[in-house]
C-alpha positions as CSV (number, residue, x, y, z in Angstrom):
1,X,-17.2,-50.7,-20.4
2,X,-20.3,-48.7,-20.4
3,X,-20.7,-49.2,-16.4
4,X,-17.2,-48.2,-16.0
5,X,-17.7,-44.8,-18.4
6,X,-20.9,-44.1,-16.4
7,X,-18.6,-44.0,-13.0
8,X,-16.1,-42.0,-14.8
9,X,-18.9,-39.6,-15.5
10,X,-20.4,-39.5,-12.2
11,X,-16.8,-38.9,-10.6
12,X,-15.9,-36.0,-13.1
13,X,-19.3,-34.7,-12.5
14,X,-18.8,-34.6,-8.8
15,X,-15.3,-33.0,-9.6
16,X,-17.0,-30.1,-11.3
17,X,-19.6,-29.7,-8.7
18,X,-16.8,-29.3,-6.0
19,X,-14.9,-27.0,-8.1
20,X,-18.0,-24.6,-8.6
21,X,-18.6,-24.8,-4.8
22,X,-15.0,-23.9,-4.3
23,X,-15.5,-21.0,-6.7
24,X,-18.7,-19.7,-4.9
25,X,-17.0,-19.9,-1.5
26,X,-13.9,-18.0,-2.9
27,X,-16.4,-15.1,-3.9
28,X,-17.8,-14.7,-0.6
29,X,-14.1,-15.0,1.0
30,X,-12.7,-12.2,-1.5
31,X,-15.9,-9.7,-0.2
32,X,-13.7,-7.9,2.4
33,X,-11.0,-7.1,0.0
34,X,-13.0,-5.6,-2.8
35,X,-12.3,-2.2,-2.3
36,X,-8.7,-2.9,-3.1
37,X,-7.5,-1.5,-6.5
38,X,-7.4,-4.5,-8.8
39,X,-10.0,-6.6,-6.9
40,X,-12.7,-6.1,-9.4
41,X,-10.5,-7.7,-12.0
42,X,-10.2,-10.5,-10.0
43,X,-13.7,-10.9,-9.0
44,X,-14.4,-11.2,-12.6
45,X,-12.0,-13.8,-13.1
46,X,-13.2,-15.7,-10.5
47,X,-16.7,-15.4,-12.0
48,X,-15.6,-16.6,-15.3
49,X,-14.1,-19.9,-14.0
50,X,-17.6,-20.6,-12.2
51,X,-19.5,-20.0,-15.5
52,X,-17.3,-21.8,-17.5
53,X,-17.4,-25.1,-15.3
54,X,-21.3,-24.4,-15.0
55,X,-21.5,-24.6,-18.8
56,X,-19.3,-27.5,-19.2
57,X,-21.7,-29.4,-16.6
58,X,-25.1,-28.3,-18.5
59,X,-23.5,-29.5,-22.1
60,X,-23.1,-33.2,-20.6
61,X,-19.7,-33.3,-22.0
62,X,-17.4,-33.1,-19.1
63,X,-13.7,-33.6,-19.5
64,X,-10.8,-34.1,-17.1
65,X,-9.4,-30.5,-18.5
66,X,-12.5,-28.9,-17.3
67,X,-11.1,-29.6,-13.9
68,X,-7.3,-29.8,-14.4
69,X,-7.1,-26.5,-16.2
70,X,-9.0,-24.4,-13.6
71,X,-7.5,-21.7,-12.0
72,X,-9.7,-21.6,-9.1
73,X,-6.9,-23.2,-7.0
74,X,-4.4,-20.3,-7.9
75,X,-7.0,-17.6,-6.6
76,X,-7.8,-19.9,-3.5
77,X,-4.0,-19.4,-2.7
78,X,-4.1,-15.9,-3.3
79,X,-7.2,-15.1,-1.0
80,X,-5.5,-17.0,1.6
81,X,-2.6,-15.1,1.4
82,X,-4.5,-11.8,1.7
83,X,-6.2,-12.7,5.0
84,X,-2.7,-12.8,6.2
85,X,-1.2,-9.6,4.6
86,X,-1.4,-6.1,6.4
87,X,-2.1,-2.5,4.7
88,X,-2.6,-4.1,1.1
89,X,-2.9,-1.3,-1.6
90,X,-3.0,-3.3,-5.1
91,X,-3.8,-6.7,-6.5
92,X,-2.7,-7.7,-9.8
93,X,-0.7,-4.8,-10.2
94,X,1.4,-4.0,-13.2
95,X,5.1,-3.0,-12.7
96,X,7.3,-1.7,-15.7
97,X,10.8,-2.8,-15.8
98,X,13.4,-2.2,-18.5
99,X,13.9,-4.5,-21.6
100,X,10.6,-6.1,-20.6
101,X,8.0,-5.7,-23.6
102,X,5.0,-6.4,-20.9
103,X,4.7,-5.2,-17.4
104,X,5.7,-7.7,-14.6
105,X,2.1,-8.1,-12.7
106,X,2.6,-8.4,-9.0
107,X,-0.1,-10.5,-7.3
108,X,-0.2,-8.3,-3.9
109,X,1.4,-5.0,-2.9
110,X,1.0,-4.6,0.6
111,X,2.8,-2.8,3.9
112,X,1.8,0.1,2.3
113,X,4.0,-0.6,-0.7
114,X,7.3,-1.9,0.8
115,X,6.2,-6.0,0.2
116,X,5.6,-7.6,-3.1
117,X,4.0,-11.1,-3.0
118,X,4.1,-13.3,-5.8
119,X,1.2,-16.5,-5.2
120,X,2.4,-19.8,-6.7
121,X,0.0,-22.6,-6.7
122,X,1.9,-24.8,-9.3
123,X,3.0,-28.5,-8.7
124,X,6.2,-28.1,-6.8
125,X,8.0,-31.2,-9.1
126,X,7.0,-29.2,-12.2
127,X,8.5,-26.0,-10.5
128,X,11.8,-28.1,-10.0
129,X,11.8,-30.0,-13.2
130,X,11.5,-26.3,-15.0
131,X,14.2,-24.6,-13.2
132,X,16.6,-27.6,-14.0
133,X,15.7,-27.5,-17.9
134,X,13.7,-30.6,-17.7
135,X,10.8,-28.8,-19.8
136,X,10.4,-27.2,-23.2
137,X,12.9,-25.0,-24.9
138,X,12.4,-21.3,-24.0
139,X,10.1,-21.9,-21.2
140,X,10.5,-19.4,-18.2
141,X,11.7,-20.9,-15.0
142,X,10.7,-19.8,-11.4
143,X,14.1,-18.4,-11.4
144,X,13.9,-16.4,-14.1
145,X,10.9,-14.9,-12.6
146,X,12.7,-14.4,-9.3
147,X,15.3,-12.2,-11.1
148,X,12.7,-10.2,-12.6
149,X,10.8,-9.3,-9.7
150,X,14.1,-8.4,-7.9
151,X,15.4,-6.6,-10.8
152,X,11.8,-4.6,-10.8
153,X,12.0,-4.3,-7.1
154,X,15.2,-2.1,-7.6
155,X,13.8,0.1,-10.2
156,X,10.7,0.5,-8.4
157,X,11.7,1.8,-4.7
158,X,9.4,2.6,-2.2
159,X,10.3,4.9,0.8
160,X,13.6,5.0,-0.9
161,X,14.4,1.1,-0.6
162,X,13.3,-1.8,-2.8
163,X,10.6,-3.6,-1.8
164,X,10.8,-6.7,-0.3
165,X,9.9,-9.8,-2.4
166,X,8.3,-12.9,-1.4
167,X,7.1,-15.7,-3.3
168,X,4.0,-17.3,-1.7
169,X,3.9,-21.0,-2.3
170,X,0.8,-23.2,-1.8
171,X,3.0,-26.1,-1.6
172,X,6.4,-27.0,0.0
173,X,8.9,-26.6,-2.5
174,X,12.2,-28.5,-3.0
175,X,15.0,-27.3,-0.6
176,X,17.7,-26.6,-3.1
177,X,15.2,-24.6,-5.4
178,X,14.2,-22.4,-2.2
179,X,17.9,-22.1,-1.5
180,X,18.6,-20.9,-5.2
181,X,15.4,-18.6,-5.0
182,X,16.7,-17.0,-1.5
183,X,20.1,-16.3,-3.2
184,X,18.6,-14.5,-6.0
185,X,16.8,-12.2,-3.4
186,X,13.3,-13.5,-3.0
187,X,11.7,-14.5,0.4
188,X,10.3,-17.9,0.4
189,X,7.1,-18.4,2.4
190,X,4.2,-20.9,3.0
191,X,1.6,-19.2,5.0
192,X,-0.9,-21.1,7.1
193,X,-4.3,-20.8,6.3
194,X,-6.5,-17.8,7.3
195,X,-7.7,-17.6,10.9
196,X,-9.8,-14.4,9.9
197,X,-8.7,-12.1,12.7
198,X,-8.2,-8.3,12.4
199,X,-5.7,-8.8,9.5
200,X,-8.4,-7.0,7.1
201,X,-9.5,-4.3,9.2
202,X,-8.9,-0.6,7.6
203,X,-6.6,1.2,9.7
204,X,-6.2,5.2,10.1
205,X,-3.5,6.9,7.9
206,X,-1.6,7.6,11.2
207,X,-1.3,4.0,12.3
208,X,-0.9,2.3,9.2
209,X,2.1,4.7,8.3
210,X,4.0,4.5,11.3
211,X,6.0,1.4,10.6
212,X,7.5,3.4,7.4
213,X,9.0,5.7,9.7
214,X,11.6,3.1,11.3
215,X,13.0,2.7,7.7
216,X,14.2,6.6,7.2
217,X,16.4,8.5,9.2
218,X,15.7,11.8,7.9
219,X,12.2,13.6,7.7
220,X,10.7,16.5,5.6
221,X,8.4,18.9,7.0
222,X,5.5,20.5,5.2
223,X,3.9,23.3,6.4
224,X,1.2,21.8,7.2
225,X,3.1,19.6,9.8
226,X,5.0,22.9,11.1
227,X,1.7,24.6,12.0
228,X,0.0,21.3,13.7
229,X,2.8,20.7,16.0
230,X,2.6,24.8,17.4
231,X,-1.2,25.0,17.2
232,X,-3.2,25.7,20.4
233,X,-5.5,23.0,19.3
234,X,-2.6,20.5,19.6
235,X,-1.0,22.1,23.0
236,X,-3.9,21.8,25.3
237,X,-6.3,24.2,24.3
238,X,-9.9,23.2,24.8
239,X,-12.8,25.2,23.1
240,X,-15.8,25.0,21.3
241,X,-15.4,26.9,18.1
242,X,-18.1,28.5,15.9
243,X,-15.9,28.1,12.7
244,X,-16.8,24.8,11.3
245,X,-13.2,23.4,10.3
246,X,-11.9,24.4,13.6
247,X,-14.7,22.9,15.5
248,X,-14.3,19.3,13.6
249,X,-10.2,19.8,14.2
250,X,-11.0,20.5,17.8
251,X,-13.3,17.2,18.5
252,X,-10.8,15.1,16.3
253,X,-8.0,16.3,18.6
254,X,-9.6,15.1,21.8
255,X,-10.0,11.8,20.2
256,X,-6.7,11.4,18.1
257,X,-4.2,13.9,19.5
258,X,-1.5,15.0,16.6
259,X,1.1,16.6,18.6
260,X,2.0,13.3,20.9
261,X,2.0,11.2,17.4
262,X,4.4,13.8,15.7
263,X,7.0,13.7,19.1
264,X,7.0,10.2,18.5
265,X,7.8,10.0,15.0
266,X,10.3,13.1,15.0
267,X,12.5,11.0,17.8
268,X,15.9,10.3,16.7
269,X,15.3,11.4,13.3
270,X,16.9,14.7,11.1
271,X,14.3,17.2,10.6
272,X,14.6,19.2,7.2
273,X,12.4,21.7,5.0
274,X,13.0,23.5,2.3
275,X,13.3,27.6,2.0
276,X,9.6,27.6,0.3
277,X,8.1,26.0,3.4
278,X,10.1,27.7,6.0
279,X,9.2,30.8,4.4
280,X,5.2,30.2,4.4
281,X,5.4,28.6,7.7
282,X,7.0,31.7,9.3
283,X,4.6,34.1,7.2
284,X,1.4,32.1,8.5
285,X,2.5,32.0,12.1
286,X,3.4,35.8,11.9
287,X,0.0,36.5,10.5
288,X,-2.6,34.3,11.9
289,X,-0.7,32.7,15.1
290,X,-1.6,34.0,18.4
291,X,1.1,35.0,21.2
292,X,1.9,31.6,22.5
293,X,1.6,29.8,18.9
294,X,4.2,32.3,17.9
295,X,6.3,31.4,20.7
296,X,6.1,27.7,20.2
297,X,6.9,28.5,16.4
298,X,10.1,30.1,17.4
299,X,11.3,27.4,19.5
300,X,10.2,24.6,16.9
301,X,12.1,26.0,13.9
302,X,15.4,25.7,15.9
303,X,15.1,22.3,15.6
304,X,14.6,22.0,11.9
305,X,17.3,22.3,9.1
306,X,16.4,24.9,6.4
307,X,17.6,23.8,2.9
308,X,17.6,25.6,-0.4
309,X,14.6,24.3,-2.8
310,X,15.5,21.6,-5.4
311,X,14.3,21.4,-9.2
312,X,10.8,19.6,-9.6
313,X,12.0,16.1,-10.5
314,X,10.4,14.8,-14.1
315,X,8.0,12.4,-12.7
316,X,6.5,15.4,-10.4
317,X,6.4,18.0,-13.3
318,X,4.1,15.8,-15.0
319,X,1.2,16.5,-12.4
320,X,-1.5,18.5,-13.5
321,X,-2.0,22.0,-11.3
322,X,-5.3,21.9,-9.7
323,X,-6.9,22.9,-6.4
324,X,-5.1,19.7,-4.8
325,X,-1.7,19.9,-6.7
326,X,-0.3,23.5,-5.7
327,X,3.1,24.8,-6.9
328,X,4.0,25.3,-3.3
329,X,3.3,21.5,-2.5
330,X,5.2,20.4,-5.7
331,X,8.2,22.1,-4.3
332,X,7.9,20.6,-0.8
333,X,7.2,17.1,-2.2
334,X,10.1,17.4,-4.3
335,X,12.3,18.4,-1.7
336,X,11.6,15.3,0.2
337,X,12.4,13.0,-3.0
338,X,15.5,14.9,-3.6
339,X,16.9,14.2,-0.1
340,X,15.4,10.7,0.2
341,X,13.5,12.3,3.2
342,X,9.9,10.9,4.1
343,X,7.4,13.9,4.0
344,X,5.7,14.5,7.1
345,X,2.3,16.2,5.8
346,X,-1.4,16.9,6.4
347,X,-1.7,17.4,2.5
348,X,-3.9,14.2,1.8
349,X,-5.5,15.7,-1.1
350,X,-2.1,16.2,-3.0
351,X,-1.1,12.7,-2.2
352,X,-4.4,11.0,-3.4
353,X,-4.2,13.3,-6.4
354,X,-0.8,12.2,-7.4
355,X,-1.7,8.8,-7.0
356,X,-4.7,9.1,-9.2
357,X,-2.3,10.2,-12.0
358,X,-0.2,7.1,-11.2
359,X,2.7,8.6,-8.7
360,X,3.4,7.3,-5.3
361,X,4.9,9.8,-2.8
362,X,6.8,8.5,0.2
363,X,4.7,10.4,2.7
364,X,3.4,10.1,6.4
365,X,0.2,11.7,6.8
366,X,-1.5,13.0,9.5
367,X,-4.9,14.8,10.3
368,X,-4.6,18.7,9.7
369,X,-4.6,21.3,12.7
370,X,-5.0,24.8,12.1
371,X,-3.8,27.8,14.1
372,X,-6.6,28.8,16.3
373,X,-5.5,30.7,19.4
374,X,-6.6,34.1,18.0
375,X,-10.3,32.4,17.5
376,X,-10.5,31.5,21.2
377,X,-11.8,35.0,22.0
378,X,-15.1,34.2,20.5
379,X,-14.7,30.4,21.3
380,X,-16.6,28.7,24.2
381,X,-14.4,27.1,26.6
382,X,-15.2,23.1,27.2
383,X,-15.8,21.3,30.1
384,X,-13.9,18.4,29.4
């Protein structure tokens, strides 16, 4: 009997060692994602799991529960899934829905917010048994969770559409259960192990936002976008400027042309702007624009439908007015939201400031380009 107990203790000790090793490996594999919102909290949870196992081993009183109750397999599934996601915005993100006391937590928000992923590492038989009522009274089933996620997506739209809800399973689930989940509106997935390609590489705002354009048929143009489109910088001008900002924009334009990108996203779209944006655009062009910039400005405005300003919605009215959040910008972005149009803008500071205050604004971001033709008199032509 004593020999049998010794063997069991050795087996348990090895299982705990394996779990600790798994935890340490997960910490390393998680590092490329540590900059993402919510990642630090997950990192701390993994560390606590490792410390708990190490403490159990050091105490000499290892039990099966030390291994069976470990959450490390859940984090392994989460990290495996991260390597297959693109443009990840948040991890373990709280979503508030009507008639729910506590927020719903979404494991991964990716594709610039248009996809929600819930990672599930539970035993498939346990999931099926619970769904069919073969569990304790009042236990929330995977079907209940699916319904909550779909409801939350309807209430928290991204780019004026409910985010796609994906349930990512670590193990293959019963076909009937999968069909029921899909009927509710959830996409079932079981991604392969990561190949560690370029899935986690940071992409420029311009590239990472392009895929959202196809979901929208109407674009709201900010003043910054209209100016960038007609600027001499984006229309073939090549000068070295003494002005620091113009010099930076000119150099960036040579490596990342803005107008060709805007032409691409404008194709087949209805272009609109509010009266405030149109008035500011015309005033700036008349005051600062050079002769050719003014001609292009008059031609471009013919492609844009100018509509009345709209009231600022309650969610934007809560934003604190500051250097980044200005009244004109509030009107421009409110106009886009009211018309369910993606706002095209170079005003990254407004978008980031709003995000820091808990508001995500549907927008396509591009690099700023100022009107520069009048400054060419004192500039030096480049030899490029």
